[in-house]
C-alpha positions as CSV (number, residue, x, y, z in Angstrom):
1,M,-9.5,-19.8,2.2
2,V,-6.2,-21.0,1.1
3,F,-5.0,-24.2,-0.4
4,V,-1.1,-25.0,-0.1
5,Y,-0.2,-27.2,-3.1
6,G,3.6,-27.3,-2.9
7,Q,6.9,-26.0,-1.4
8,A,9.4,-24.4,-3.6
9,D,13.4,-24.8,-3.2
10,D,13.7,-21.4,-1.4
11,G,11.3,-22.6,1.2
12,D,8.2,-20.6,0.0
13,Y,4.9,-22.5,-0.4
14,G,2.6,-22.1,-3.5
15,V,-0.8,-21.4,-2.6
16,I,-4.3,-21.1,-4.2
17,R,-6.4,-18.5,-2.3
18,K,-10.2,-18.1,-2.8
19,R,-11.1,-14.4,-1.7
20,D,-14.8,-13.5,-2.0
21,D,-15.6,-14.7,-5.6
22,E,-12.0,-14.6,-6.9
23,I,-9.2,-17.1,-7.1
24,E,-5.6,-16.0,-6.7
25,L,-2.4,-17.7,-7.1
26,G,0.3,-16.7,-4.7
27,R,3.4,-17.4,-2.5
28,L,3.5,-17.9,1.3
29,R,6.7,-17.2,3.0
30,A,7.7,-16.4,6.7
31,V,7.8,-13.2,8.1
32,K,11.7,-12.5,9.1
33,E,12.8,-9.8,11.3
34,G,14.4,-6.9,9.5
35,Q,13.1,-7.8,6.1
36,P,10.7,-5.8,4.2
37,L,6.9,-7.0,4.0
38,H,5.6,-7.5,0.6
39,G,1.8,-8.3,0.2
40,E,-0.2,-9.3,3.2
41,V,0.7,-10.7,6.8
42,V,-1.8,-13.6,7.5
43,S,-2.7,-16.1,10.1
44,L,-3.7,-19.5,8.9
45,K,-6.0,-21.9,10.7
46,P,-6.3,-25.4,9.5
47,R,-9.7,-26.7,8.3
48,P,-10.8,-30.1,9.3
49,E,-11.5,-31.5,5.8
50,S,-7.9,-31.3,4.8
51,P,-4.3,-30.7,6.0
52,R,-3.4,-28.5,3.1
53,L,-6.6,-26.2,3.5
54,F,-6.7,-23.2,5.7
55,D,-8.8,-20.3,6.8
56,V,-7.1,-16.9,6.5
57,D,-7.1,-14.0,8.9
58,L,-5.7,-10.8,7.5
59,V,-3.2,-9.4,10.1
60,Y,-1.6,-6.7,8.1
61,D,-2.1,-5.4,4.7
62,A,1.4,-4.1,3.3
63,R,0.3,-3.9,-0.5
64,P,1.0,-0.6,-2.1
65,E,-2.0,1.7,-2.5
66,K,-3.0,2.5,-5.9
67,P,-0.7,4.8,-7.5
68,R,-1.6,8.3,-8.0
69,S,-1.1,10.4,-11.0
70,G,0.5,13.9,-10.6
71,P,2.7,15.5,-8.0
72,A,2.1,15.1,-4.3
73,Q,-0.7,17.4,-3.2
74,V,0.5,19.7,-0.5
75,A,-2.3,21.7,1.0
76,T,-0.9,23.3,4.3
77,R,-2.0,26.9,5.2
78,S,1.8,27.9,5.0
79,Y,2.0,26.3,1.5
80,R,-1.0,28.2,0.3
81,D,0.1,31.4,1.9
82,N,3.5,31.2,0.3
83,W,2.0,30.3,-3.0
84,D,-0.1,33.3,-3.1
85,R,2.8,35.5,-2.0
86,I,4.9,34.1,-5.0
87,F,2.4,33.6,-7.8
88,A,-0.5,35.9,-7.0
89,A,-1.2,39.0,-9.2
90,P,0.6,42.2,-8.0
91,R,-1.6,44.4,-5.9
92,A,-2.0,48.2,-6.9
93,R,0.5,49.4,-4.6
94,D,3.1,46.8,-5.7
95,S,3.0,48.0,-9.1
96,G,6.5,48.9,-9.5
97,A,6.3,52.9,-8.6
98,L,8.4,54.0,-5.9
99,D,6.8,55.5,-2.9
100,N,8.1,58.8,-2.0
């Protein structure tokens, strides 16, 4: 559920949203073609008890995923084969002795 409490000079709307048992403050702005999405894309349906109160349907979630620590995990077969080729311990016949 969202309560729209005012409009800013830039055309965005200030909102208070109740999601599950949490209350969130946010901004509501129009989706514009060619502009990046930030946050969530929602559809609002008016509630009968107030012209400023809406039910929210999530259309698309553009929020970033939780950041991961460390480098990207690359685990393709080719990557593993090449890793072994470069970093694996040398085999007995690769000990540096020349074959005659």
